[in-house]
N, C-alpha and C positions, 0 to 999 in steps of 0.2 A: 394584102398578099397572104395566102395560106401556104402552109408547109405540107406538101403531099409527098414527102420523102419516105419511102417504104423501108429504108435502111434503118431508121431509128426505131428499133423495137427494144423492149425491155427483156431482161434475161428470163422472165417468167413466160414470155411468148415463144421463146426458142424451145422447140421440142427436141429431145434426145432421139437419135436415130434408133429405130426398132431393130433389134438383132434377132434374126430368125433362129429358133431353137435347133432346127435341123442343120443349119449352117454351122452353128456352134458345135454340134456333135461331130459333124464331118471334120471340122478344124481340129478338134481334139484327137480324132482318129488318125488324121494325117500327121499330127505332131507326135503321137505315139509311134507311128511307123518310122518317122524320121529318127526318133531316139533309139529305136531298136536297130536301125541300120547303122547309126553312129556307134552304138554299143558293139555291133558286130565288127565294124572296122577297127575299133580300138582294141577289143579283146578277141582277136581272131583265134588265139590258142585256147581260150576258155569257152568256146561255143557249145561244149557238151552240157552246159547249164540250160541251154534253150532246146534240148532234145524233146521236152514235153510239148512244145508248140508244134502241133501237127494239124492238118485240116480236120481230121476226125475229132480231135480234142476241142478245137475251136467250134465245130458244129455242135458237139455235145454241150458245151457251155452255153452257146446261144439258145439251144432248145430248152435246157434246164432253166435259164433265166427267163425265157419267154413263158414257160409254164408257171413259174413262180409269180411273174407279173400278172398273168391272166387270173390265177387264183386269188391274188390280192385284190384285183379290180372287181372280180365277181363277188367276193365277200364284202367289199366296201359297198357295192351296188345293192347287195342283199340287205345289209344293215341300214342303209340310208332309206330304202323303200319300205322297210319294216316299221320305221318310225312314223311314216305318213299314213 
């Protein structure tokens, strides 16, 4: 008799589930939104601290961070190809 039981695997054979980077970023964003809403509910009389959060400021920050990341990747690409 042979044992064809597929359940008996070692812990080395069990792979950890792959976590998507995009899903991780979306989860962090949603968690941040929940915390901001919770903060708004708790501190309803101190909301003047969040006056700087406007759509134009958010768009400006996104554009600035995008330009910084683009320049960092271009310089990294340039220096890596210069070595070859």
